[in-house]
N, C-alpha and C positions, 0 to 999 in steps of 0.2 A: 602671326596666324592669319588665315583667311576666315573672316567672320561674316556671317549673313544675319542681318537684322530684318525680321519679318514684322511688318507693321501695316495697319490700314491707313493710318494718317501720316502725312509728311508735308513739310513746306512745299508750295506756298500756302497750304491750308493754315488759317490763323486760329489754331486751337492749341490747348495745353499739350495734348498728346503728341502732336506734330513737333512742337518745340522740344519736348522731352527727348524724343527719338533723335532729332537733329543734334542736340547737345551730347547725347550718348555716342552717336557716330563720330562726332568731332573728338570727343575724349578718347575713343578707341583708336582713331588715326594718330592722335598725339602720342599714344602709347606705342606706336609703331606697327599697328595691325593694318591689314588690307581689308576694308569694310565695303560690303555691298548691302544696300537697303533694298529689300524686295517689297514692293507696295503696289498700289493701284493708281489710277489717274485721279487728280484732286477734284473733290466735289463738295467739301464742307465749306461753309454752312448752307449753301444754296440749294442742296438736294438735287443738283444737276451738275454735270461736268463743267468746270470752269472754262472760260473762253480760251481757245488755243489748246485745249486738252481733250479733244475728241479721241476716245480710246481706239488704239490699234492693238493687235495681238501682243506686241512687245515693243518697248522703246527703252533704250539704254542711254543714260545721260550722266554727266558729271556735275556734282555739286561740291566744289572745292576738291578735297582729296577723296571724297566719298563717291562710289559708283552707285547710281540709283537705277534700278530696274523697275519700270512701271508696266504693269500687266492689265490686260482687258478685264473688265467686269461689267455686269449688267445693272443699269440703273434707269428705272422708268418712273419719272415723276408722276405722282398722283395715283400710282398703282397700290392697292392695299397689299401690305406686307413687303413693300419695296426695299426697306432697309435690310430685312432678313435676306431677301433675294440678292441685294447688292453685296452684303457681307459674305454670303455663301458662295457666290460666283467669284468674288475676289480671292476667297480662301482656296477654292478649287483651282484657280489659275496659279496661285502661289505654290500650291502643292505640286501641280504638274511641272512648273518651272524647276523647282528644287529636285524633283525626281529625275528629270531629263537633262539638266545642265551638265556639261562636261567639267565645269569648274568644281573642285572639291573644297569643301569647307570644314574647318577644324572645330568651329563652334557655331551653333545656331542660337540666336536670341529671338524670342517671340514676345511681342508686346500685346497685352490684353487689357481691356476689351478691344474689339469684339471677341467673344468666346469662341467664335467659329475659327479662329486662328489656332486654337489649342491642338487640333489634330494635325495642322500643318507643321508645327513644331515637332511633334512626335514622329511624324513620317519623315521629315527632313533629317532629324537626328539619326534615325534608323538607316536612311539611305547613305548618308555621308559618314556614318560611324563617328559621329561628332558629339561633343559635349552639348547639353541643352540648358539654356538659361530662360526662365520664365519671368518676365517683367510684368507683374500684376498690378495695374493701376486701380482696378476695382475688383473686389472679391465676389465672384458669382458662384451660386445664386443668391448669396446673402444680401447684396444690395438691392437686387430686384424684389426680394421678399420684403425688405425693409421699406421700400417705396410703395408697396402694395400692388406692384405689377404682377407678381406671381404668388400663388398660394403655396405655403411651405411644403405640402405633400402633393402638389399638382404635378402634372406631366412634365412641364417645362423645368420646374425646379429639380425634380428627380433626375431627368435626363442631363441637365447641365451639371448637376452634382457629380454624376458618374464621370462625365468628361473632364471636369476639373480634377477629380481624384486621379484619373489616369495621367494627366499632365504632371501633377505633383509627384506621382510615383516615378515617372521617367526623368524628371528634371534633376540636373546635377546642382543647380542653384535656383532658388526661388526668391525674387525681389518683391517687396511691397513698399508702399509709400507711407504707411503710418504704423505705429506699434499695435493699434487695434486690429488692422488687417493682418499683420504677422501672427497675432494670437488666433484669429479665425482660421488661418491656414494651418498653424501648428496643431489646432484642435482636430485636424483630419489625420493625425498621427505622423506628421512630417518631422523628421529629425531636425532640431533647432540648428545644428551645424550646417544645414543646407539652406537656411533662411538669412536674408540680409535686408536691412532697412536702408532704403534710398529715398529720402523724402523728396517731394516736389520742392522746387526752389526757384530762384530768379537769377538771371545774369546781372552783372554790374551795369547799372544804367545811368552813369554819370552824364552820358551824352543826351539824356532826356531831362532837361531842367524843369523845375517847377515854374509854371507860367505865372505871369502877372495877373492879379485879380481883374475881372472884367465886369463886375457888378452883379448883385444878387448872390445867392448861396446855391451851389449846385452839388448834389450828390450823384454819383455815377455808378452804374453797374456796367461792367464791360466783360463780356464773355458769352458762352454758349447759352442759348435759351432752351435748354433741354429739360428732361424730366426730373433731374435732380435739383434744378434751380427753382426756387420758390417765386415764380413770377406773380402769383397772387399776392404775395407779401409786398412786393414793389408797388403794385396797383393800389392795394388798400392803404399803404403808408402815404402814397401820393394824395389820395383822397382826404386823408386826415390833415394834410399839410397844405391844402389848396389855398387857404387865405393867409399863409404865413410867409410868403416870399421865398419858399424853398422849392427848388426844381429837382426832380429826379430824372436823370438822363439815362437812357439804355442804349449801349453800343453792342450790337451782336445780333444774331439770328439763330434759328434752330427749330427743333420740333414744335415748340410752343410759341414761336414768333408770330405767326399769323393770328393765333388765338389772342395773344396779348394786344396786338394792334387793333383788333376788333373791339375788345373790352375797354381799351384806353380811350376810345372816342368820347370826347366831352371832358376828359381829365386834363385840363390845360397845363398843369405843372408836371405831367409825365410825358417826356419828349423821347420819341423813338428815332435814333439816328441810323439804324440799320447796321449792316456788317461793314467793318473797315479793315484794311491791311493792319498787320500787327503793329507796325511803327506808328501809324496814324492813331490806332486805338490807344497806345501807350501815351502819345501826346495828349489825347483827350482826357485820359486819367490824370496826367500831370497838371492839366488845366483846371480840374475840378477841385472843390474844397474838401470832399471826402469821398471815399469809395465804399460801396456796399457789397458784401459777400453774403448772399441769402441761400441757405440750404434748406431743403424740405425737412419736415420732422421725421425722425426715425433713422436718419443717416448719421451714424456714429463714427464710421471708420474713415471718412474722406476729408481731405484738406485740399480745397480747390487752389490750383496754381494762381489763379487771379488774386488771391490774398497776397502772395509773395510779389507778384508784378506790381500791385498798387503800392505796397511798402517800398519796393525798390525805387520807385520814382518819387518818394517822399510824400505820398498822399496819405493822410490819416484814414483809418479804416473802421467801419462798423461791421462786425461779423454777427449775422443772425443765423445761429446754428448751434448744434449740440456736439458732444463727444470731442473727437480730435480737432475739428475746426475751431471750437471754442477754446480748447487748450492751446493750440498753436497760435490763434489770434491773440490770446492774452499774453503769450510769451513774446510776441512781436509788438506789444503795446496797443493793440486794437481795442476798441470799446466793444464789448460783447453783450448780446441780448439773446433771449431764447428763440429757438426756431419757431416760425409761424406766428409770432407775436407783433402784429402790425403797430399796436399802440406803443409798445416798447421801442420799436424801431423809430417810430415818429418822435418819441421823446428823446432818443439818443441824437437824432438829427437836430432837434431844437437846441439841445445842450451844446452841440458843436457850433451851431449857427450863432449862438450867443458870444462865442469867443472872437477875439480880434484876429486879424491875419497873422500877426506875429506869433500868437499862441498856437495857431493851427500849423504854421510852418515848424514850430518847435516840436509839436507832436510828430510831424512827418519826419523830421531829422532824427528823432529818437528811435523811430521805427527802423529807419535805414541803418542806423548803427547796430541795432539788435540783429537785423537780417544779415549784415556782413559777417557777424560772428556765428550765426546759427545755420543759414541755409543759402550759401552762395553756390549758384549752379555749377560753375566750373570746378569748385572744390568737391561738391557732392558727386558729380559725374566722373571726376578723376578717381574717387574712391571706388565707384562702381567699376570703371575700367580696370583698375588694379586688381579687383577681386576676379574679374573675368580672366585677366591675364594669369592669375595664380592657378586657375583651373587647368591651364595647360592645353 
């Protein structure tokens, strides 16, 4: 089949969404399909287009067996509402391309968020008379309400709810990353036969070995500094551990990166390393003694991919979160504390710092063994591709 995957994020952007889409595209090509990824030019996490990626109306390139169509979008750094403008313009370009292209697609897969891609999926499926698959990484407006960004009965929540329901009515298959997310979608009256659980996962990372100890005890957070990440927790835990020889290193950037940098001044044991390419970030995690996965209070349906990535390189993990993140963390052998509890996070890090290197390595090895049986990305995406193939 000819399959179009519509996504806002795609490598070389170093984020979980880009990695998930690249893995899905690879699985679909292995299944024998001709895959086109329709996306925009890379800008995450710097909030400006990456070097060598100045937008043109359209650029087609090959990434292995996958054809990648990159389309113009508008991104003005520092402009209020720039993200919504960026997402909206990228969605407009994607809709225009899929309406006008001569290539016919048998299936359209749309990856959300951003929710602005929902109408693109609906329009493209209508234009090509194609089956529609919605890959829902975050359920909107539920997650925005849980984070306090939108009021339950506010304009944005109601508008996005209508848009999400329209997508769910049209989709032939709806994919979510956690059981809680599936329940939230099913509560809209969606037939369970059209729902599929495809967890976030990690690829086999045997080529990223655990590094030799380099002195001190380092806990690392590697990922997006977005609104779902509790950067306040990292800061407060570092302050509680200032005199105990425990360093918290942060690898990544995002919407709250500048705020964290300003507030971290004077906190000597909170080290900000900035954004790194994915391979370098994974080496940094492998070199750390423990990884931290901090989610804000109220987020019950999400499991960050960074949990799987840390376990994949054999790094012990502390999950500071509730709901699915806590459940999945425990299943992978992580130490779990309540979301937002800096004292509990600091205590967990003290407990791990008291262990010797051999004990820490044993914890990491146990996590990797559990991950191999539970959430290997190649196997998970292979199942996703098989279900897509079965739609015909």
